[in-house]
Gaussian input, Z-matrix of N, CA and C with variables (Angstrom, degrees):
# hf/3-21g

backbone

0 1
 N
 C     1     B1
 C     2     B2     1     A1
 N     3     B3     2     A2     1     D1
 C     4     B4     3     A3     2     D2
 C     5     B5     4     A4     3     D3
 N     6     B6     5     A5     4     D4
 C     7     B7     6     A6     5     D5
 C     8     B8     7     A7     6     D6
 N     9     B9     8     A8     7     D7
 C    10    B10     9     A9     8     D8
 C    11    B11    10    A10     9     D9
 N    12    B12    11    A11    10    D10
 C    13    B13    12    A12    11    D11
 C    14    B14    13    A13    12    D12
 N    15    B15    14    A14    13    D13
 C    16    B16    15    A15    14    D14
 C    17    B17    16    A16    15    D15
 N    18    B18    17    A17    16    D16
 C    19    B19    18    A18    17    D17
 C    20    B20    19    A19    18    D18
 N    21    B21    20    A20    19    D19
 C    22    B22    21    A21    20    D20
 C    23    B23    22    A22    21    D21
 N    24    B24    23    A23    22    D22
 C    25    B25    24    A24    23    D23
 C    26    B26    25    A25    24    D24
 N    27    B27    26    A26    25    D25
 C    28    B28    27    A27    26    D26
 C    29    B29    28    A28    27    D27
 N    30    B30    29    A29    28    D28
 C    31    B31    30    A30    29    D29
 C    32    B32    31    A31    30    D30
 N    33    B33    32    A32    31    D31
 C    34    B34    33    A33    32    D32
 C    35    B35    34    A34    33    D33
 N    36    B36    35    A35    34    D34
 C    37    B37    36    A36    35    D35
 C    38    B38    37    A37    36    D36
 N    39    B39    38    A38    37    D37
 C    40    B40    39    A39    38    D38
 C    41    B41    40    A40    39    D39
 N    42    B42    41    A41    40    D40
 C    43    B43    42    A42    41    D41
 C    44    B44    43    A43    42    D42
 N    45    B45    44    A44    43    D43
 C    46    B46    45    A45    44    D44
 C    47    B47    46    A46    45    D45
 N    48    B48    47    A47    46    D46
 C    49    B49    48    A48    47    D47
 C    50    B50    49    A49    48    D48
 N    51    B51    50    A50    49    D49
 C    52    B52    51    A51    50    D50
 C    53    B53    52    A52    51    D51
 N    54    B54    53    A53    52    D52
 C    55    B55    54    A54    53    D53
 C    56    B56    55    A55    54    D54
 N    57    B57    56    A56    55    D55
 C    58    B58    57    A57    56    D56
 C    59    B59    58    A58    57    D57
 N    60    B60    59    A59    58    D58
 C    61    B61    60    A60    59    D59
 C    62    B62    61    A61    60    D60
 N    63    B63    62    A62    61    D61
 C    64    B64    63    A63    62    D62
 C    65    B65    64    A64    63    D63
 N    66    B66    65    A65    64    D64
 C    67    B67    66    A66    65    D65
 C    68    B68    67    A67    66    D66
 N    69    B69    68    A68    67    D67
 C    70    B70    69    A69    68    D68
 C    71    B71    70    A70    69    D69
 N    72    B72    71    A71    70    D70
 C    73    B73    72    A72    71    D71
 C    74    B74    73    A73    72    D72
 N    75    B75    74    A74    73    D73
 C    76    B76    75    A75    74    D74
 C    77    B77    76    A76    75    D75
 N    78    B78    77    A77    76    D76
 C    79    B79    78    A78    77    D77
 C    80    B80    79    A79    78    D78
 N    81    B81    80    A80    79    D79
 C    82    B82    81    A81    80    D80
 C    83    B83    82    A82    81    D81
 N    84    B84    83    A83    82    D82
 C    85    B85    84    A84    83    D83
 C    86    B86    85    A85    84    D84
 N    87    B87    86    A86    85    D85
 C    88    B88    87    A87    86    D86
 C    89    B89    88    A88    87    D87
 N    90    B90    89    A89    88    D88
 C    91    B91    90    A90    89    D89
 C    92    B92    91    A91    90    D90
 N    93    B93    92    A92    91    D91
 C    94    B94    93    A93    92    D92
 C    95    B95    94    A94    93    D93
 N    96    B96    95    A95    94    D94
 C    97    B97    96    A96    95    D95
 C    98    B98    97    A97    96    D96
 N    99    B99    98    A98    97    D97
 C   100   B100    99    A99    98    D98
 C   101   B101   100   A100    99    D99
 N   102   B102   101   A101   100   D100
 C   103   B103   102   A102   101   D101
 C   104   B104   103   A103   102   D102
 N   105   B105   104   A104   103   D103
 C   106   B106   105   A105   104   D104
 C   107   B107   106   A106   105   D105
 N   108   B108   107   A107   106   D106
 C   109   B109   108   A108   107   D107
 C   110   B110   109   A109   108   D108
 N   111   B111   110   A110   109   D109
 C   112   B112   111   A111   110   D110
 C   113   B113   112   A112   111   D111
 N   114   B114   113   A113   112   D112
 C   115   B115   114   A114   113   D113
 C   116   B116   115   A115   114   D114
 N   117   B117   116   A116   115   D115
 C   118   B118   117   A117   116   D116
 C   119   B119   118   A118   117   D117
 N   120   B120   119   A119   118   D118
 C   121   B121   120   A120   119   D119
 C   122   B122   121   A121   120   D120
 N   123   B123   122   A122   121   D121
 C   124   B124   123   A123   122   D122
 C   125   B125   124   A124   123   D123
 N   126   B126   125   A125   124   D124
 C   127   B127   126   A126   125   D125
 C   128   B128   127   A127   126   D126
 N   129   B129   128   A128   127   D127
 C   130   B130   129   A129   128   D128
 C   131   B131   130   A130   129   D129
 N   132   B132   131   A131   130   D130
 C   133   B133   132   A132   131   D131
 C   134   B134   133   A133   132   D132
 N   135   B135   134   A134   133   D133
 C   136   B136   135   A135   134   D134
 C   137   B137   136   A136   135   D135
 N   138   B138   137   A137   136   D136
 C   139   B139   138   A138   137   D137
 C   140   B140   139   A139   138   D138
 N   141   B141   140   A140   139   D139
 C   142   B142   141   A141   140   D140
 C   143   B143   142   A142   141   D141
 N   144   B144   143   A143   142   D142
 C   145   B145   144   A144   143   D143
 C   146   B146   145   A145   144   D144
 N   147   B147   146   A146   145   D145
 C   148   B148   147   A147   146   D146
 C   149   B149   148   A148   147   D147
 N   150   B150   149   A149   148   D148
 C   151   B151   150   A150   149   D149
 C   152   B152   151   A151   150   D150
 N   153   B153   152   A152   151   D151
 C   154   B154   153   A153   152   D152
 C   155   B155   154   A154   153   D153
 N   156   B156   155   A155   154   D154
 C   157   B157   156   A156   155   D155
 C   158   B158   157   A157   156   D156
 N   159   B159   158   A158   157   D157
 C   160   B160   159   A159   158   D158
 C   161   B161   160   A160   159   D159
 N   162   B162   161   A161   160   D160
 C   163   B163   162   A162   161   D161
 C   164   B164   163   A163   162   D162

   B1=1.4140
   B2=1.4963
   B3=1.3524
   B4=1.5248
   B5=1.4537
   B6=1.2491
   B7=1.5435
   B8=1.4255
   B9=1.2856
   B10=1.4576
   B11=1.5338
   B12=1.3354
   B13=1.3512
   B14=1.4264
   B15=1.4040
   B16=1.5032
   B17=1.5530
   B18=1.2416
   B19=1.4664
   B20=1.4555
   B21=1.4441
   B22=1.5181
   B23=1.5387
   B24=1.4787
   B25=1.4831
   B26=1.4636
   B27=1.3450
   B28=1.5309
   B29=1.4754
   B30=1.3857
   B31=1.3085
   B32=1.5352
   B33=1.3579
   B34=1.4594
   B35=1.4999
   B36=1.2767
   B37=1.4445
   B38=1.5171
   B39=1.2910
   B40=1.4410
   B41=1.5031
   B42=1.2939
   B43=1.5360
   B44=1.5256
   B45=1.2831
   B46=1.5021
   B47=1.4334
   B48=1.2914
   B49=1.4706
   B50=1.4605
   B51=1.3717
   B52=1.4195
   B53=1.5588
   B54=1.3800
   B55=1.3589
   B56=1.5101
   B57=1.2638
   B58=1.5572
   B59=1.5244
   B60=1.3366
   B61=1.4339
   B62=1.4987
   B63=1.3708
   B64=1.4775
   B65=1.6336
   B66=1.2498
   B67=1.5016
   B68=1.4929
   B69=1.3419
   B70=1.4502
   B71=1.6327
   B72=1.2188
   B73=1.4059
   B74=1.5246
   B75=1.3887
   B76=1.5248
   B77=1.5853
   B78=1.1861
   B79=1.5528
   B80=1.5131
   B81=1.2834
   B82=1.4690
   B83=1.5471
   B84=1.3450
   B85=1.4558
   B86=1.4570
   B87=1.4319
   B88=1.4781
   B89=1.5515
   B90=1.3135
   B91=1.5367
   B92=1.5173
   B93=1.3082
   B94=1.4529
   B95=1.5211
   B96=1.3530
   B97=1.4497
   B98=1.5212
   B99=1.3711
   B100=1.4194
   B101=1.5956
   B102=1.4121
   B103=1.4432
   B104=1.5024
   B105=1.2732
   B106=1.4821
   B107=1.5306
   B108=1.3262
   B109=1.3913
   B110=1.4741
   B111=1.2796
   B112=1.4712
   B113=1.5748
   B114=1.2544
   B115=1.3604
   B116=1.4865
   B117=1.4106
   B118=1.4485
   B119=1.4410
   B120=1.3119
   B121=1.5614
   B122=1.4201
   B123=1.2704
   B124=1.5087
   B125=1.4213
   B126=1.3228
   B127=1.5268
   B128=1.4753
   B129=1.3515
   B130=1.5206
   B131=1.5944
   B132=1.3143
   B133=1.5059
   B134=1.6205
   B135=1.2308
   B136=1.4392
   B137=1.5401
   B138=1.3776
   B139=1.4083
   B140=1.6068
   B141=1.2800
   B142=1.4897
   B143=1.5480
   B144=1.2887
   B145=1.3714
   B146=1.5871
   B147=1.3348
   B148=1.5129
   B149=1.5812
   B150=1.3066
   B151=1.5448
   B152=1.4398
   B153=1.3486
   B154=1.5565
   B155=1.4774
   B156=1.3282
   B157=1.3984
   B158=1.5299
   B159=1.3807
   B160=1.5314
   B161=1.5345
   B162=1.2532
   B163=1.5057
   B164=1.4574
   A1=105.26
   A2=110.69
   A3=118.00
   A4=116.20
   A5=119.56
   A6=122.12
   A7=108.91
   A8=120.70
   A9=122.29
   A10=110.44
   A11=118.41
   A12=122.56
   A13=113.76
   A14=120.94
   A15=122.81
   A16=111.10
   A17=117.58
   A18=121.26
   A19=114.75
   A20=109.66
   A21=119.48
   A22=114.07
   A23=112.70
   A24=114.71
   A25=111.19
   A26=114.08
   A27=114.23
   A28=116.26
   A29=116.69
   A30=122.80
   A31=111.28
   A32=119.38
   A33=123.62
   A34=109.13
   A35=116.09
   A36=125.38
   A37=113.31
   A38=121.58
   A39=128.87
   A40=109.69
   A41=118.89
   A42=118.41
   A43=113.76
   A44=113.24
   A45=119.76
   A46=107.47
   A47=116.38
   A48=120.24
   A49=112.97
   A50=121.29
   A51=124.63
   A52=108.32
   A53=119.63
   A54=118.37
   A55=119.32
   A56=112.32
   A57=119.02
   A58=110.14
   A59=118.49
   A60=124.19
   A61=111.46
   A62=110.95
   A63=111.16
   A64=112.73
   A65=115.07
   A66=117.99
   A67=112.90
   A68=119.08
   A69=126.44
   A70=107.49
   A71=116.62
   A72=123.03
   A73=112.51
   A74=112.63
   A75=117.77
   A76=104.00
   A77=123.12
   A78=122.98
   A79=107.12
   A80=118.98
   A81=122.43
   A82=104.67
   A83=119.79
   A84=120.41
   A85=114.31
   A86=112.96
   A87=120.92
   A88=109.28
   A89=113.75
   A90=116.70
   A91=114.42
   A92=111.82
   A93=117.29
   A94=111.10
   A95=116.75
   A96=122.08
   A97=113.73
   A98=111.37
   A99=119.65
   A100=117.46
   A101=115.10
   A102=117.15
   A103=111.21
   A104=114.09
   A105=121.49
   A106=106.23
   A107=113.30
   A108=117.00
   A109=111.47
   A110=120.60
   A111=125.42
   A112=105.94
   A113=126.20
   A114=127.78
   A115=118.26
   A116=113.58
   A117=121.46
   A118=115.09
   A119=112.88
   A120=117.53
   A121=115.26
   A122=121.46
   A123=123.53
   A124=112.66
   A125=121.30
   A126=127.57
   A127=110.48
   A128=118.25
   A129=124.04
   A130=105.84
   A131=112.50
   A132=115.70
   A133=103.66
   A134=128.52
   A135=128.26
   A136=106.38
   A137=117.58
   A138=120.83
   A139=108.02
   A140=110.78
   A141=121.11
   A142=107.22
   A143=116.81
   A144=120.91
   A145=114.14
   A146=113.64
   A147=118.04
   A148=111.03
   A149=114.49
   A150=114.51
   A151=116.10
   A152=118.87
   A153=117.41
   A154=112.82
   A155=123.92
   A156=127.85
   A157=105.56
   A158=116.86
   A159=121.09
   A160=110.75
   A161=118.86
   A162=118.00
   A163=108.55
   D1=138.53
   D2=177.67
   D3=-85.96
   D4=138.05
   D5=177.68
   D6=-79.48
   D7=142.02
   D8=175.02
   D9=-96.88
   D10=148.22
   D11=174.39
   D12=-76.85
   D13=153.43
   D14=-176.89
   D15=-51.09
   D16=-41.71
   D17=179.95
   D18=-54.92
   D19=-45.26
   D20=178.36
   D21=-63.75
   D22=-37.95
   D23=178.07
   D24=-69.50
   D25=-40.66
   D26=177.84
   D27=-56.95
   D28=-36.94
   D29=-177.75
   D30=-75.90
   D31=-24.03
   D32=174.57
   D33=-69.75
   D34=-41.79
   D35=-175.93
   D36=-81.66
   D37=3.87
   D38=173.03
   D39=92.79
   D40=7.12
   D41=175.00
   D42=-75.03
   D43=178.82
   D44=174.34
   D45=-112.61
   D46=154.35
   D47=173.59
   D48=-64.36
   D49=161.59
   D50=177.56
   D51=-61.53
   D52=-38.25
   D53=177.81
   D54=-64.55
   D55=-37.08
   D56=173.05
   D57=-65.70
   D58=-43.94
   D59=177.29
   D60=-54.55
   D61=-55.51
   D62=-174.17
   D63=-71.43
   D64=-30.52
   D65=169.09
   D66=-56.77
   D67=-42.64
   D68=-177.54
   D69=-68.53
   D70=-36.27
   D71=173.72
   D72=-63.29
   D73=-47.51
   D74=179.95
   D75=-63.55
   D76=-43.93
   D77=-174.52
   D78=-64.91
   D79=-38.30
   D80=-177.82
   D81=-63.08
   D82=-48.64
   D83=-177.09
   D84=-62.21
   D85=-38.31
   D86=179.75
   D87=-67.86
   D88=-40.21
   D89=178.32
   D90=-61.86
   D91=-36.73
   D92=-174.96
   D93=-83.61
   D94=-16.82
   D95=178.59
   D96=55.41
   D97=39.09
   D98=179.28
   D99=75.87
   D100=4.22
   D101=179.29
   D102=-102.65
   D103=78.23
   D104=-178.35
   D105=-112.14
   D106=147.24
   D107=170.14
   D108=-67.83
   D109=158.14
   D110=-171.61
   D111=-59.23
   D112=-48.49
   D113=177.11
   D114=-57.04
   D115=-41.55
   D116=172.58
   D117=-61.61
   D118=-44.75
   D119=173.13
   D120=-65.30
   D121=-36.14
   D122=174.20
   D123=-64.38
   D124=-45.18
   D125=174.39
   D126=-60.50
   D127=-42.87
   D128=-176.94
   D129=-65.64
   D130=-45.07
   D131=-170.82
   D132=-71.27
   D133=-39.06
   D134=-179.11
   D135=-62.70
   D136=-46.78
   D137=-174.46
   D138=-62.69
   D139=-48.11
   D140=-173.46
   D141=-62.36
   D142=-51.49
   D143=-174.91
   D144=-69.78
   D145=-31.85
   D146=176.81
   D147=-72.51
   D148=-38.65
   D149=-169.70
   D150=-115.57
   D151=-11.56
   D152=-175.30
   D153=-119.89
   D154=-19.60
   D155=-172.99
   D156=-86.82
   D157=122.49
   D158=172.28
   D159=67.78
   D160=36.50
   D161=175.37
   D162=-118.22

């Protein structure tokens, strides 16, 4: 039996790949042109730092 990679498992269960997630975050930042509410920026920062930086 072949073992699946984490990315493959995430896609099976309906998740998105890390690359897709990080691209979505970049698009959000670009569309907001830096004009995010404080709580939106905090959430964006946590998501980006957790999943997109140094991976």
